[in-house]
Each structure stands twice: as structure tokens, then as C-alpha cells.
C-alpha positions as CSV (number, residue, x, y, z in Angstrom):
1,M,10.6,-16.1,23.3
2,N,13.2,-13.6,22.4
3,T,13.0,-10.2,24.0
4,G,15.1,-8.5,21.3
5,D,12.9,-9.8,18.5
6,T,9.8,-8.8,20.5
7,A,11.0,-5.2,21.1
8,W,12.1,-4.9,17.4
9,V,8.7,-6.0,15.9
10,M,6.8,-3.8,18.4
11,V,8.8,-0.8,17.3
12,C,8.3,-1.7,13.7
13,A,4.6,-2.0,14.2
14,A,4.6,1.6,15.6
15,L,6.7,2.7,12.6
16,V,4.2,1.2,10.2
17,F,1.4,2.9,12.1
18,I,3.1,6.3,11.4
19,M,2.8,5.6,7.7
20,T,-1.0,6.1,7.7
21,P,-0.8,9.6,9.1
22,G,2.1,10.0,6.7
23,V,-0.1,9.1,3.8
24,A,-2.7,11.5,5.1
25,F,-0.2,14.4,5.0
26,F,1.3,13.2,1.7
27,Y,-2.1,13.3,0.0
28,G,-3.5,16.2,2.1
29,G,-0.8,18.5,0.8
30,M,-1.5,17.5,-2.8
31,A,-5.2,18.0,-2.5
32,R,-7.1,21.2,-2.8
33,R,-7.3,23.2,0.4
34,K,-11.1,22.7,0.6
35,N,-10.5,18.9,0.9
36,V,-7.4,18.5,3.1
37,L,-9.3,17.8,6.3
38,S,-11.5,15.2,4.6
39,I,-8.4,13.2,3.6
40,L,-7.0,13.4,7.1
41,T,-10.4,12.3,8.5
42,Q,-10.7,9.5,6.1
43,C,-7.3,8.1,6.9
44,F,-7.8,8.3,10.7
45,A,-11.2,6.7,10.3
46,I,-9.6,3.9,8.4
47,I,-7.2,3.3,11.3
48,C,-10.1,3.0,13.7
49,L,-12.3,0.9,11.4
50,V,-9.7,-1.6,10.3
51,S,-8.2,-1.9,13.8
52,L,-11.5,-3.2,15.1
53,Q,-12.2,-5.4,12.0
54,W,-8.8,-7.0,12.3
55,V,-9.3,-7.9,16.0
56,L,-12.8,-9.2,15.5
57,F,-12.3,-11.3,12.4
58,G,-9.9,-9.9,9.9
59,Y,-6.8,-11.4,11.4
60,S,-8.5,-14.8,11.6
61,L,-9.5,-14.6,7.9
62,S,-6.0,-13.6,6.8
63,F,-3.8,-15.7,9.1
64,G,-6.1,-18.2,10.7
65,P,-6.0,-22.0,10.0
66,D,-6.8,-22.6,6.4
67,T,-10.3,-23.7,5.6
68,G,-9.1,-25.8,2.6
69,Y,-7.6,-25.2,-0.8
70,G,-5.5,-22.2,0.4
71,I,-8.3,-19.7,-0.2
72,I,-9.1,-18.2,3.2
73,G,-8.5,-18.6,6.9
74,G,-11.3,-19.8,9.1
75,L,-12.8,-18.2,12.1
76,D,-10.8,-20.2,14.7
77,W,-9.2,-17.0,15.9
78,I,-12.3,-14.7,15.8
79,G,-12.0,-12.1,18.5
80,L,-8.4,-13.1,18.9
81,K,-9.4,-16.4,20.5
82,G,-6.2,-18.3,21.1
83,V,-4.1,-15.4,20.0
84,G,-2.2,-14.4,23.2
85,Q,1.1,-13.7,24.9
86,D,2.8,-16.9,23.9
87,P,4.5,-17.4,20.5
88,S,2.4,-18.8,17.6
89,S,3.2,-22.4,16.6
90,V,2.8,-21.3,13.0
91,Y,4.1,-17.7,12.7
92,A,7.0,-15.9,14.4
93,G,8.2,-18.4,17.0
94,T,10.3,-15.9,19.0
95,I,7.7,-13.2,19.7
96,P,4.2,-13.2,21.3
97,H,1.4,-14.0,18.9
98,L,-0.2,-10.7,19.8
99,V,2.8,-8.8,18.6
100,F,2.7,-10.6,15.2
101,M,-1.0,-9.9,15.0
102,I,-0.7,-6.1,15.7
103,F,2.3,-5.8,13.3
104,Q,0.1,-7.3,10.5
105,A,-2.8,-5.1,11.6
106,M,-0.8,-2.0,10.5
107,F,-0.5,-3.4,7.0
108,A,-4.2,-4.1,6.8
109,I,-4.8,-0.5,8.0
110,I,-2.5,1.4,5.5
111,T,-3.7,-0.6,2.4
112,P,-7.2,0.9,2.1
113,A,-5.8,4.3,3.2
114,L,-3.6,4.3,0.1
115,M,-6.7,4.3,-2.0
116,V,-8.0,7.6,-0.6
117,G,-5.9,9.7,-3.0
118,A,-7.5,8.3,-6.1
119,F,-11.0,9.7,-5.3
120,A,-10.0,12.7,-3.3
121,G,-12.7,15.3,-3.1
122,R,-15.5,13.1,-4.5
123,M,-16.6,10.3,-2.1
124,K,-19.2,10.5,0.6
125,F,-17.8,9.7,4.1
126,S,-20.6,7.3,4.8
127,A,-19.7,5.4,1.6
128,L,-16.0,5.4,2.6
129,V,-16.8,3.7,5.9
130,I,-18.9,0.9,4.3
131,F,-16.5,0.4,1.4
132,T,-13.4,0.2,3.6
133,L,-14.9,-2.5,5.8
134,L,-16.1,-4.5,2.8
135,W,-12.9,-4.1,0.8
136,T,-10.7,-5.0,3.7
137,T,-12.8,-8.1,4.3
138,F,-13.3,-9.3,0.8
139,V,-10.1,-8.1,-1.0
140,Y,-7.3,-7.6,1.4
141,D,-7.9,-10.5,3.8
142,P,-8.1,-13.2,1.1
143,I,-5.0,-12.0,-0.8
144,A,-3.1,-11.7,2.4
145,H,-4.0,-15.3,3.2
146,W,-3.1,-16.6,-0.3
147,V,0.4,-15.2,0.1
148,W,1.3,-15.0,3.8
149,G,-1.2,-17.3,5.5
150,S,-0.3,-20.8,6.5
151,G,-1.6,-23.0,3.7
152,G,-2.2,-20.1,1.3
153,W,-2.1,-21.3,-2.3
154,L,0.1,-18.6,-3.8
155,G,2.7,-19.1,-1.1
156,G,2.4,-22.8,-1.9
157,I,3.4,-22.3,-5.6
158,G,6.5,-20.4,-4.5
159,A,5.4,-16.7,-5.0
160,L,7.5,-14.3,-3.0
161,D,6.3,-11.1,-1.4
162,F,8.5,-10.1,1.5
163,A,6.5,-7.1,2.8
164,G,3.5,-6.6,0.6
165,G,4.3,-5.6,-3.0
166,I,1.0,-7.1,-4.1
167,V,-0.8,-7.7,-0.8
168,V,-0.6,-4.0,-0.1
169,H,0.4,-1.9,-3.1
170,V,-0.9,-3.7,-6.2
171,S,-4.2,-4.6,-4.5
172,S,-4.8,-1.0,-3.4
173,G,-3.4,0.5,-6.7
174,I,-5.6,-1.6,-9.0
175,S,-8.6,-1.1,-6.7
176,A,-8.0,2.7,-6.6
177,L,-8.0,2.8,-10.4
178,V,-11.3,1.0,-10.5
179,V,-12.9,3.4,-8.0
180,A,-11.5,6.4,-9.8
181,I,-13.0,5.3,-13.1
182,L,-16.4,4.3,-11.6
183,I,-16.8,7.4,-9.5
184,G,-16.0,9.7,-12.4
185,K,-13.7,12.6,-13.0
186,R,-13.6,15.7,-10.8
187,I,-15.7,18.7,-11.9
188,G,-13.5,20.8,-14.1
189,Y,-10.9,18.1,-14.7
190,E,-8.6,19.0,-17.6
191,K,-10.2,22.5,-17.7
192,Q,-8.8,24.0,-14.6
193,S,-5.7,23.6,-12.3
194,F,-5.7,21.1,-9.6
195,A,-2.3,22.0,-8.3
196,P,-1.2,20.8,-4.8
197,H,-2.2,23.4,-2.2
198,N,0.6,22.8,0.3
199,L,3.7,21.0,-0.8
200,P,5.5,21.4,2.6
201,I,2.8,19.1,4.1
202,T,3.3,16.7,1.2
203,F,7.0,16.7,2.0
204,L,6.4,16.0,5.6
205,G,4.1,13.1,4.7
206,G,6.7,11.7,2.3
207,A,9.4,11.9,5.1
208,L,7.1,10.1,7.5
209,L,6.5,7.4,4.9
210,W,10.2,6.9,4.3
211,L,10.7,6.6,8.1
212,G,7.8,4.2,8.6
213,W,8.9,2.1,5.6
214,F,11.9,0.9,7.6
215,G,9.5,-0.8,10.0
216,F,7.3,-1.9,7.1
217,N,10.1,-3.7,5.3
218,A,12.8,-4.5,7.8
219,G,10.1,-5.5,10.4
220,S,8.8,-8.1,8.0
221,A,11.9,-10.2,8.9
222,I,10.0,-10.7,12.2
223,E,13.4,-10.9,14.0
224,A,16.2,-8.5,14.8
225,G,19.0,-10.0,12.7
226,G,20.8,-10.0,9.4
227,L,17.8,-10.3,7.2
228,A,16.2,-7.3,8.8
229,A,19.4,-5.4,8.2
230,N,19.4,-6.4,4.5
231,A,15.8,-5.3,4.1
232,F,16.5,-2.0,5.9
233,V,19.5,-1.1,3.6
234,T,17.8,-2.2,0.4
235,T,14.8,-0.1,1.3
236,N,16.8,3.0,1.8
237,T,18.9,2.4,-1.3
238,A,16.0,1.8,-3.7
239,A,14.2,4.8,-2.4
240,A,17.2,7.0,-3.0
241,A,17.7,5.7,-6.5
242,A,14.1,6.2,-7.4
243,G,14.0,9.7,-6.0
244,I,17.0,10.7,-8.1
245,A,15.6,8.9,-11.2
246,W,12.2,10.7,-11.0
247,A,13.9,14.1,-10.4
248,L,16.2,13.6,-13.4
249,M,13.3,12.6,-15.6
250,E,11.4,15.7,-14.5
251,W,14.4,17.9,-15.0
252,K,14.9,16.6,-18.6
253,M,11.2,16.6,-19.6
254,D,9.9,19.6,-17.7
255,G,13.0,21.8,-17.2
256,A,13.3,21.6,-13.4
257,P,13.3,19.1,-10.6
258,T,10.6,19.6,-8.0
259,V,10.0,18.7,-4.4
260,L,6.8,16.9,-5.4
261,G,8.8,14.9,-8.0
262,I,11.6,13.8,-5.8
263,V,9.2,12.8,-3.0
264,S,7.0,10.9,-5.4
265,G,10.0,9.2,-6.8
266,V,11.1,8.1,-3.3
267,V,7.7,6.7,-2.6
268,A,7.7,4.8,-5.9
269,G,11.1,3.3,-5.0
270,L,9.8,2.3,-1.6
271,V,6.8,0.6,-3.2
272,A,9.0,-1.3,-5.7
273,I,11.5,-2.6,-3.2
274,T,8.8,-3.8,-0.8
275,P,8.3,-7.3,-2.2
276,A,12.0,-7.7,-2.9
277,C,13.8,-6.1,0.1
278,G,14.4,-9.4,2.0
279,F,15.3,-11.4,-1.1
280,V,17.7,-9.2,-3.1
281,S,21.2,-7.7,-2.5
282,V,21.8,-4.0,-1.8
283,L,23.4,-3.6,-5.3
284,S,20.3,-5.2,-6.9
285,S,18.1,-2.7,-5.1
286,M,19.6,0.2,-7.1
287,P,18.3,-0.8,-10.5
288,I,15.0,-1.7,-8.9
289,G,14.7,1.8,-7.6
290,L,16.0,3.5,-10.7
291,I,13.6,1.7,-13.0
292,A,10.7,2.4,-10.5
293,G,11.4,6.1,-10.6
294,I,11.4,6.1,-14.4
295,I,8.3,4.0,-15.1
296,C,6.2,5.5,-12.3
297,Y,7.1,9.0,-13.6
298,L,6.0,7.9,-17.1
299,A,2.8,6.3,-15.7
300,V,1.8,9.5,-14.0
301,T,2.8,12.0,-16.8
302,K,2.1,10.0,-19.9
303,L,-0.1,7.0,-19.3
304,K,-2.7,8.8,-17.2
305,P,-3.3,11.5,-19.8
306,L,-3.3,8.9,-22.6
307,L,-6.0,6.8,-21.0
308,G,-7.9,9.7,-19.6
309,Y,-8.7,8.4,-16.1
310,D,-8.8,10.8,-13.1
311,D,-6.7,9.2,-10.4
312,A,-6.5,12.4,-8.5
313,L,-3.2,11.8,-6.5
314,D,-1.7,9.0,-8.7
315,V,-2.3,6.0,-6.5
316,F,-2.3,3.7,-9.5
317,G,0.7,5.3,-11.1
318,V,2.9,5.0,-8.0
319,H,1.5,2.1,-6.0
320,G,0.0,0.0,-8.8
321,I,2.8,0.3,-11.3
322,G,5.5,0.4,-8.7
323,G,4.1,-2.7,-7.0
324,I,3.9,-4.6,-10.3
325,W,7.5,-3.8,-11.2
326,G,8.7,-4.7,-7.7
327,T,6.9,-8.1,-7.9
328,L,8.5,-8.8,-11.3
329,A,11.9,-7.5,-10.0
330,T,11.7,-10.0,-7.2
331,G,11.5,-12.7,-9.8
332,L,14.5,-11.3,-11.5
333,F,16.9,-10.4,-8.8
334,A,16.1,-12.7,-5.8
335,A,19.0,-14.7,-4.5
336,V,19.1,-17.6,-2.1
337,A,22.5,-16.2,-0.9
338,I,20.5,-13.3,0.6
339,N,17.6,-15.3,2.0
340,S,17.7,-19.1,2.2
341,G,14.0,-19.1,2.6
342,G,13.5,-17.5,-0.8
343,A,14.7,-18.6,-4.2
344,D,17.1,-17.6,-7.0
345,G,15.5,-15.4,-9.6
346,L,15.6,-15.4,-13.4
347,L,19.0,-13.6,-13.5
348,L,20.5,-16.5,-11.6
349,G,18.9,-19.0,-14.0
350,N,15.7,-19.9,-12.2
351,T,12.6,-19.5,-14.4
352,K,10.2,-21.1,-11.9
353,L,10.2,-18.1,-9.5
354,F,9.6,-15.6,-12.3
355,F,6.7,-17.7,-13.5
356,A,5.3,-17.9,-10.0
357,Q,5.5,-14.1,-9.7
358,M,3.7,-13.7,-13.1
359,V,0.9,-16.0,-11.9
360,Y,0.8,-14.1,-8.6
361,L,0.4,-10.8,-10.4
362,A,-2.3,-12.0,-12.8
363,V,-4.5,-13.6,-10.2
364,C,-4.3,-10.8,-7.7
365,I,-4.8,-8.0,-10.2
366,T,-7.9,-9.8,-11.7
367,Y,-9.3,-10.6,-8.3
368,A,-8.9,-7.1,-6.9
369,L,-10.3,-5.5,-10.1
370,V,-13.5,-7.7,-10.2
371,V,-14.3,-7.7,-6.4
372,T,-13.6,-3.9,-6.1
373,W,-16.0,-3.3,-9.0
374,V,-18.7,-5.4,-7.3
375,L,-18.2,-3.8,-3.9
376,Y,-18.4,-0.3,-5.5
377,K,-21.7,-1.1,-7.1
378,I,-23.1,-2.5,-3.8
379,V,-22.1,0.5,-1.8
380,D,-23.3,2.9,-4.5
381,A,-26.7,1.2,-4.5
382,L,-26.9,1.4,-0.7
383,V,-25.8,5.0,0.1
384,G,-24.4,6.5,-3.2
385,M,-20.6,6.8,-3.6
386,R,-20.2,10.3,-4.9
387,V,-21.2,13.6,-3.2
388,D,-23.5,15.9,-5.1
389,K,-22.2,18.6,-7.4
390,Q,-22.7,21.5,-4.9
391,S,-20.9,19.6,-2.1
392,E,-18.0,18.8,-4.5
393,L,-17.7,22.5,-5.5
394,I,-17.8,23.7,-1.9
395,G,-15.4,21.0,-0.7
396,L,-15.7,18.0,1.5
397,D,-14.2,19.6,4.6
398,L,-17.3,21.8,5.0
399,T,-20.0,19.6,3.5
400,Q,-18.9,16.3,5.0
401,H,-17.3,17.3,8.2
402,N,-18.4,20.9,9.1
403,E,-14.7,22.0,9.4
404,S,-12.2,24.1,7.5
405,A,-8.4,23.8,7.6
406,Y,-7.9,27.4,6.7
407,T,-9.8,30.7,7.4
408,V,-10.0,31.5,3.7
409,L,-11.2,29.1,1.1
410,E,-10.3,29.2,-2.6
């Protein structure tokens, strides 16, 4: 047991927790004023729901002893049976098993919360509750086990994901796109303005995300040491590069850089460096961030209008595309000199890692897409996913929660 490592990971767990309220503010400011409280409520409800699911059985499914073939953990640790104050013999040998468990819980919490932006203003709260529990159980938990769980098959083929590029961001980004398409476009989409109603709130959310991401990425070293330091610095560097890249693209294409643009760019960079932060050098994190800012900007401004889907707050364009790029970038830039537990990437002559990252992407994208589609159909049949037209026009704050963030509605 190491008290320094224990204190570090507990602080990082708290930082990752802050990211979910950060997401709520980030999305809330971009939403219309009549839906801002619904987004805050959904995000806080997800914290409560997944916290309980994780303790009862989610952690066991994700990290419990493998049931065979690397597909899913068993129920040996149901209700945290055997998960106590002593270190785990499998994970994080210098901190209490409970600390590792709660750190991972924060990842499980934020992942479905990221999806909220895609269907902002359209989903029933009852549907969100059921869908969140099902999605976390049948999408997040298996993918987490495949990559991070002891015996997980994707980890076994050498796929690398330091802090959740696919486990968190691609899984939620792809699933958000599926839900956005199935639930349908907002009333008036492409016919009226859906401009952000409060950009200072979005800025605050973005700042909280950047802060929390240090715990997200550097905490994934599970120790207070050099690897955590590398992940911390690469995280900040990639975020800065992506923020500048997005702002420059916006400046060139639209005539002016905006606060929404630079904050969105920073988040795109944070997403892209997530799988790579503990495997790449600080200098390598710069092109990872720069490219993330450019391609995520193009996904939001060009790809979405081209394909015609209504991902309200660009979850797929930032988290899906950014996570895909970051996963591939790990296969390009990874270096054993940075992390002896990793592998050299393609730029250092190793084709095997890049191939493993491609397999990892293909499998997880396909799985998330298919299972999310099935779960959507199930919940839609049970309670209906979308609110009625009148409720959508009035706004979910009043119709779903009997509250209003402001005294005057638009």
C-alpha cells in the first residue's frame, strides 16, 4: 500500500466526477433556454443511476474475473463482494481496491452523460433512466472489460487505450449518433436558429472539463509518478493545440474565432489525447491535438450538414471523431520509451500495434452501433423515447420537470 498513490487516485476520482457537472454546463449553455434544466437534471440523474449500478453489478461485469473468452466479467464481485480496503491482486497493487473501483466508476458515469447532448430537447426523462441503465450494462461494461478487464480479449491482442478513447468517447459518440438518427430531428431543424442560449455557461463547462481531464488521464496511471506526469502534460498540450487549430479554422472559414469554437476545439483535443496520453511523448501530443481540432471542426461544420443527421450538440463530431482519431494516433505515435508497458507505434516501425488499434475500432464501433439500436427499440416500445410535439415546443424544463431556469421563456 502506498499512501501517495492512494491520495493521488482519490483526488483524480474527484476530478473525474467534476467532469459530469462540467458536461452538464457545457451542453446546457449550448441548448435552448427552455431545455437547460433538463440537461442538468439528466446529467445528475446519470451520476446517481450509474453510481448504484456500478456498486451493485457494473464493476463486477467490467473488471470482475473473466467468465471465459475475454467477453465479460462474472458476478464474483456483485455488491462489491471481496472489493475492500486492501489492494487488488489483479489491479492497482499500491492502492485500496475500493479506490480503484470508485475511480473507474467515474468513467462509467460520464460516458452515458456525454450522449445527452445528441438528443437534447427530445427525450423523455423516463426513457433516459431506462436507456442509461441498459446502455451502461450492455454497451459500456462489456467494452470496458474487453480492453481493461483482466483477461479481456482486446487487451489480449495488444490494443492500447490509456484512459478511454474508445471505452468512453467512441462508444458514446457512436451510440449518440444512433440515438440522434432514430429519435429524429428537432422540430424546425434547418428552418430556424438553434443558437446557444448562454455561452458563458458553456465556457464554464469547458473549463471544468479541462480541469477534470487531468484526473481522467493522469489518474489512469494509477500511481503518482513519471507516467502520470507524462499523461498530465500531454493532455494539456494536445488540448491547447486543438483549441488553437479549431479557432484558426473558424477564423479562416467563418471570418472570426469564437469562444464556442475554441472551447469545442479544446474538448476535441482532450478526447483525442485520451487513449494516447500515457503512451506518447509531449511533442507527439501536439500533432495529435492539431489534427483533432481540424478534423472535428470539419465533422461538425461539413460532415453533419452533408449527411443531414441532427446531433444537437455535436457529440459524434467531437467525441466520436476525436476518439477515433486518438485511437489511430496511439497506433502511430506510441513509444516504449514513454511507457514500457505499451508498444512502439507505426512511426517507429511497428505495424502490429496499428493493426490492433484498427481491429479495436472496428469491433467496438460495430458493437456499440448494433446494441444501441436494439436498446433504443426496446425502450421505445416500453415507454416511448421522444416527447410529444407540444412538450418539445414548450421545452423539457417545464414539461418533464416542472421547472424553469429563467423567468422569461423564448
